C-alpha positions in Angstrom: 16.1 -25.5 31.3 18.6 -26.4 28.0 18.1 -24.8 24.6 19.6 -26.8 21.4 19.9 -25.3 17.7 19.6 -28.1 14.9 20.7 -27.2 11.6 19.5 -30.2 9.6 20.0 -30.3 5.1 19.0 -32.7 2.6 20.0 -32.8 -0.7 19.6 -34.9 -4.2 22.0 -35.4 -7.0 19.4 -35.6 -9.7 15.8 -35.0 -7.8 15.2 -37.4 -7.7 18.9 -39.3 -7.4 21.3 -40.4 -4.7 20.7 -38.4 -1.7 21.9 -37.7 1.7 20.9 -35.5 4.6 23.0 -34.3 7.5 22.2 -32.6 10.9 23.9 -30.8 13.9 23.0 -29.9 17.3 24.6 -27.3 18.6 24.4 -25.7 22.6 22.9 -22.3 22.2 24.2 -20.8 25.1 28.0 -21.8 23.8 27.8 -22.5 20.1 29.5 -25.9 21.2 28.7 -28.5 18.4 26.8 -31.5 20.3 25.7 -33.9 18.0 26.4 -34.7 14.6 24.0 -37.2 12.0 24.5 -37.9 8.6 23.3 -41.0 6.4 23.0 -41.9 2.5 19.6 -43.0 2.1 19.7 -44.2 -1.7 17.5 -42.4 -4.1 14.9 -39.6 -3.4 14.3 -36.0 -3.5 15.4 -33.0 -2.1 12.2 -32.9 -0.2 12.3 -36.2 1.2 16.1 -35.7 2.0 16.0 -32.8 4.2 12.5 -34.2 6.3 14.8 -36.9 6.5 17.4 -34.8 8.1 15.1 -32.8 10.6 14.1 -36.0 11.4 17.9 -37.4 12.7 18.3 -33.9 14.2 15.2 -33.8 16.3 16.1 -37.6 17.2 19.7 -36.6 18.3 18.3 -33.6 20.4 16.0 -35.9 22.5 18.6 -38.0 23.0 20.5 -35.2 24.7 18.1 -33.8 26.7 14.4 -34.9 26.1 13.5 -31.4 28.1 15.4 -29.2 26.3 14.0 -26.7 24.1 14.7 -26.6 20.1 15.2 -24.3 18.0 15.6 -25.5 14.2 16.5 -24.1 11.4 16.9 -24.5 7.8 17.3 -23.4 4.5 14.0 -25.5 3.0 11.6 -22.7 3.3 9.1 -25.7 2.1 9.7 -27.6 5.6 9.9 -24.2 7.6 6.6 -23.5 6.3 5.1 -26.6 6.9 6.6 -28.0 10.2 4.8 -24.4 11.0 1.7 -25.2 10.5 1.4 -21.9 7.4 1.3 -24.2 4.6 -0.5 -27.8 3.8 1.1 -30.6 3.3 -0.1 -32.0 0.2 2.1 -34.5 -1.2 2.1 -37.9 0.2 5.7 -38.4 0.2 6.2 -35.2 3.0 2.8 -36.5 4.7 4.4 -39.4 6.8 8.0 -37.8 7.2 6.3 -34.4 9.0 4.1 -36.5 11.5 7.3 -38.5 12.2 9.5 -34.6 13.0 6.5 -33.9 15.0 6.4 -36.8 17.3 9.9 -36.4 18.6 9.4 -34.1 20.7 6.6 -32.4 22.2 5.1 -29.0 20.0 6.1 -26.9 22.3 9.2 -27.5 22.4 10.2 -27.0 19.1 10.2 -23.8 17.0 11.2 -23.1 13.4 13.0 -20.5 11.4 14.3 -20.3 7.7 17.7 -19.5 7.6 20.0 -18.7 3.9 21.8 -21.1 2.7 25.5 -20.0 3.5 24.3 -20.0 7.2 23.5 -23.4 7.0 26.9 -24.4 6.1 27.4 -27.4 8.3 24.6 -29.3 8.0 24.6 -28.6 3.8 28.4 -30.0 4.7 27.6 -33.2 6.2 24.8 -34.7 3.3 26.9 -33.8 0.9 29.6 -36.2 2.7 26.9 -38.3 3.1 26.3 -38.5 -0.8 30.1 -38.5 -1.5 30.1 -42.2 0.8 27.0 -43.3 -1.0 28.3 -42.6 -4.4 31.6 -45.3 -3.0 29.3 -47.5 -2.3 30.0 -47.2 1.8 27.9 -45.5 4.5 29.0 -42.3 6.2 31.6 -42.3 8.5 31.7 -40.0 11.4 35.4 -40.6 12.7 36.0 -38.9 8.3 34.2 -36.3 8.9 35.5 -33.1 8.0 32.6 -30.7 8.3 32.7 -29.4 11.8 36.5 -27.8 11.0 35.6 -27.0 7.7 32.9 -24.6 8.7 34.2 -24.2 12.5 33.6 -20.3 13.2 36.2 -18.4 14.7 34.9 -16.7 18.5 33.9 -13.1 18.3 34.6 -10.2 19.8 33.1 -9.4 22.7 30.1 -6.7 21.7 30.6 -3.3 24.5 29.1 -0.6 22.5 25.5 -0.1 21.3 24.0 -2.4 18.1 24.0 0.0 15.3 26.8 2.2 16.0 29.6 2.3 13.3 32.4 4.2 15.0 32.1 1.0 17.8 31.6 -1.3 15.5 34.6 -0.5 13.6 36.8 -0.4 16.2 35.2 -3.7 17.5 36.0 -5.8 14.2 39.5 -3.6 13.8 40.3 -5.5 16.9 39.1 -8.8 16.2 41.0 -8.5 13.1 44.4 -7.7 14.9 44.0 -11.0 17.1 47.2 -12.6 17.2 47.6 -15.8 15.7 49.0 -19.0 16.9 52.5 -18.3 14.7 52.7 -14.9 16.4 51.1 -12.9 13.7 48.0 -11.2 13.5 44.5 -11.6 11.3 45.4 -11.6 8.0 43.9 -9.1 5.9 42.6 -9.4 2.3 44.8 -8.0 -0.4 42.3 -8.3 -3.2 39.8 -6.0 -1.3 40.3 -2.3 -0.8 40.1 -0.7 2.8 36.2 0.7 3.2 36.0 2.8 6.5 33.1 1.7 8.7 32.6 -1.6 6.3 30.3 -4.2 8.1 31.7 -7.5 8.7 31.7 -10.5 6.0 29.0 -8.8 3.5 27.2 -11.1 1.7 25.2 -10.3 -1.6 22.6 -13.5 -1.6 21.8 -12.4 2.3 21.6 -8.8 1.0 19.0 -10.0 -1.5 16.3 -11.5 0.5 16.6 -8.5 2.6 16.7 -5.9 -0.5 15.2 -7.0 -3.9 15.4 -3.6 -5.6 16.7 -0.1 -4.9 14.4 2.5 -5.6 15.5 6.2 -7.1 14.9 8.8 -4.3 12.8 11.6 -5.7 13.3 15.1 -5.0 10.4 16.4 -3.4 11.0 17.3 0.7 7.7 16.6 3.2 6.6 18.7 6.0 8.3 16.2 8.6 11.4 15.3 6.5 12.3 19.7 5.9 14.6 19.7 8.8 14.9 15.8 9.4 16.1 14.8 12.5 19.0 16.7 12.2 20.0 15.3 16.0 23.9 14.6 17.8 25.4 11.3 18.0 24.1 9.3 21.0 26.7 7.1 21.2 30.7 7.9 21.6 31.7 11.3 19.9 34.8 10.3 19.7 35.7 9.2 16.4 37.5 5.6 15.7 40.4 5.4 13.2 39.2 4.1 9.8 39.2 0.4 9.6 41.0 -1.8 6.7 38.7 -4.6 6.6 38.7 -6.6 3.3 35.1 -8.9 2.4 37.2 -12.2 3.1 39.4 -11.6 6.1 36.1 -10.4 8.7 35.1 -13.0 11.3 31.7 -15.1 10.5 29.4 -12.9 12.8 26.2 -14.9 12.4 23.0 -14.1 11.3 22.1 -10.5 11.9 19.2 -8.8 13.3 17.9 -7.4 10.1 14.9 -4.5 10.5 12.9 -3.7 7.7 11.4 -0.1 7.9 8.0 0.5 7.2 6.7 3.8 6.9 2.9 4.1 7.3 0.6 4.4 4.3 -0.9 8.0 3.4 -2.8 10.0 5.8 -5.3 13.1 4.9 -2.3 15.2 5.6 0.1 13.8 3.9 -0.6 14.7 0.2 -1.2 18.3 1.8 2.5 18.1 3.4 1.2 19.1 6.7 3.6 18.6 9.8 2.0 15.2 11.5 3.5 14.0 14.8 2.9 12.3 17.6 1.1 15.4 19.2 -1.4 16.6 16.9 -5.0 14.5 15.7 -3.5 11.1 15.5 -5.4 10.5 11.8 -5.5 7.3 10.3 -5.1 6.7 7.0 -6.7 7.4 3.8 -8.3 5.7 1.3 -4.9 5.9 -0.7 -3.2 5.0 2.2 -4.8 2.2 2.4 -4.3 0.6 -0.6 -0.8 1.4 -0.5 -0.8 -0.6 3.0 -2.3 -3.6 1.4 0.1 -3.6 -2.1 3.4 -3.3 0.7 1.4 -6.3 2.4 1.4 -8.6 -0.6 4.5 -7.4 -1.6 5.9 -8.7 1.8 4.2 -11.5 1.7 6.0 -12.8 -1.8 8.9 -12.2 0.0 8.6 -14.1 2.8 11.3 -13.4 5.5 9.6 -11.4 7.9 9.4 -12.8 11.1 7.8 -10.4 13.7 6.1 -7.2 13.3 6.6 -4.0 16.0 4.5 -1.0 15.0 4.3 3.0 16.5 1.1 3.2 18.6 -0.1 6.3 16.6 -3.1 5.0 14.5 -1.5 5.3 10.7 1.1 2.7 11.9 -1.1 0.3 13.5 -3.3 0.1 10.4 -1.0 -0.4 8.4 0.9 -2.8 10.7 -2.0 -4.7 10.6 -2.6 -4.8 7.0 0.9 -6.6 6.9 -0.3 -8.9 9.8 -3.3 -9.9 8.2 -1.5 -11.3 4.9 1.5 -13.1 7.3 -0.6 -14.0 9.7 1.6 -12.1 12.5 0.8 -10.5 15.8 1.9 -6.4 16.3 4.1 -5.6 19.2 3.7 -2.0 20.1 6.7 0.0 21.2 6.4 3.2 21.8 9.9 4.5 21.2 9.0 4.1 17.6 6.0 7.0 17.6 7.2 9.9 15.1 8.2 13.3 17.2 5.9 15.4 18.8 5.6 18.7 16.4 4.5 20.6 19.4 2.3 24.1 17.9 3.5 23.2 14.0 0.8 20.2 14.5 -1.5 20.6 11.2 0.2 22.8 9.5 2.5 23.1 6.5 6.0 24.4 6.2 5.6 27.5 5.2 2.4 28.5 7.4 5.1 27.7 10.6 7.8 29.7 9.1 5.5 32.3 8.5 3.7 32.7 12.4 6.8 31.3 14.1 9.6 32.4 11.9 12.2 32.9 14.6 11.4 29.1 16.5 11.5 28.0 13.0 15.4 29.0 12.4 16.5 27.8 15.6 14.7 24.0 14.4 16.9 24.8 11.6 20.0 25.1 12.7 20.1 23.5 15.8 19.1 19.4 16.6 18.2 20.2 20.6 15.9 23.1 19.6 12.1 22.2 20.2 9.5 23.3 18.0 7.1 25.9 19.5 4.8 25.3 22.6 7.1 22.6 23.8 6.8 19.9 21.1 10.2 17.0 21.1 13.9 18.1 19.6 15.5 15.5 17.2 18.1 15.1 19.3 15.5 13.9 22.3 13.7 11.7 19.5 17.4 10.3 18.3 18.0 9.1 22.1 14.4 7.9 22.3 14.9 5.8 19.1 18.5 4.4 19.6 17.1 3.1 22.6 14.4 1.6 21.2 16.6 0.2 18.6 19.0 -1.0 21.2 16.0 -2.9 23.1 15.1 -4.6 19.7 18.2 -5.7 18.6 18.7 -7.7 21.6 15.6 -9.2 21.4 14.9 -10.0 18.0 18.9 -11.0 17.9 19.3 -13.3 14.2 15.5 -12.3 13.3 13.5 -10.9 10.6 11.3 -8.0 12.1 9.1 -5.5 10.2 9.2 -2.0 12.2 6.2 0.1 10.8 6.7 3.6 11.9 7.1 7.5 10.8 9.6 9.7 8.8 11.8 11.1 11.5 12.6 7.5 13.4 13.4 5.9 10.4 15.7 8.1 8.7 17.4 8.7 12.4 17.8 5.0 12.6 19.1 4.8 8.8 21.9 8.1 9.7 23.0 6.2 12.8 23.9 2.8 11.1 26.0 5.0 8.2 27.6 7.3 11.8 26.6 10.0 9.5 26.8 13.7 10.7 23.3 15.0 11.1 23.2 17.0 8.3 23.1 13.7 6.4 19.7 13.7 6.7 18.5 16.7 5.3 19.6 14.9 1.9 17.2 11.8 2.6 13.7 11.2 1.5 10.9 8.9 2.1 7.7 8.2 1.0 4.8 7.1 1.8 4.8 3.5 2.5 8.6 3.3 1.9 10.8 0.4 2.8 14.3 0.7 3.9 16.7 -2.0 5.4 19.2 -1.7 8.3 20.9 -4.9 9.4 22.8 -5.0 12.9 25.6 -7.4 13.3 27.1 -9.2 17.0 30.5 -6.7 16.7 28.4 -3.5 16.7 28.4 -3.1 12.7 25.1 -2.0 10.7 24.5 -2.5 7.4 22.3 0.1 5.3 20.7 -2.0 2.4 18.1 0.1 1.9 16.6 3.0 1.5 13.2 4.4 0.3 11.9 1.2 -1.8 8.4 2.1 -3.3 8.5 -0.6 -6.6 5.9 -2.2 -4.3 3.3 0.5 -5.0 4.1 0.3 -9.0 3.2 -3.3 -9.1 
């Protein structure tokens, strides 16, 4: 079965004012533009123009293949949420347009996704061409359109390493920038931007603001599960890559990343006592404080409105935290065993001081060597890193271009951050993760990763 992507937009110069829409149908498998639609519609509001663009795009997709599945991508939160059935349609002008859009194809064939405005440039350009034509007293002419040319995306380098591996991603970005140009040269560097090691391609301030609203100042007090945090060897190639010289303006357009919003579970009775609490212990539930933390974070994520899927560790405290968010967002929770906390063996339920007193040699070895296991055959941080990296790769593939909430624990989150940065194992000794804190990592098509947020506790203070 074929799959199409419909990108649609509409605009009004005055709201209401002279308005137009644009739509483009893209082959999901090849990225080829299959159809463009645009029209000047006279005086209308932005929302009416957006709905008109949606209807035109769906009809163009239907004309190409009635049996195809269609993924609609728009930067109108209103249209996406209303057509997805999550928001009620109250405005009388919107109801008939929404009904018209819903009738174009069977609802089971169509899904809706919000994207930032900068990811919807092709449709936006078509809408502006239509409004420009209307200003001249004309209709949009597809033969004269430059929208496809002005918003064309270069071919992507073929990924050949694990997503999120900074060294491999940097090498791929460097290879993409050194491709021969038609004039015999290579892709130019941005002379205005300084060289930056392992910088993710094409950073985007607007996109970053969607994923991370504020940066919290990390606290200084360590936690037991963070006392020797996930000092594991890299699960990717040990051969270092040369530092790329990639400027912000010169990297290829890699498309929307898979964005992981990493939420540490709320407090349990063991958290304030700073006791080891992994996957091999009593599996405590949230305390009253932890449940309140979960509700506050859930409310903040609902206001933010960017989460599309929720995946949680199988442990009780993470499933309970994820459930609070899922109830607010109207989403299901998928459980992934790869996100569980390290098994701390005989140390489960003990404080750091108690472990040092009872098992001093094992503790010393554990602090010095990521391959060392806790007393009683627990899980080494090296083993944890291998497991977490496998879960990361699996989830990046499953949720490419989506924003996913991963509800997990201290060690998995720190491991994801460390691997994304391409940092040495000792970097994890310098991270703090509070209960119910948020961190964000985005994974791009070239293998690069961008850490956008770490230990944000602002929702708990709201």
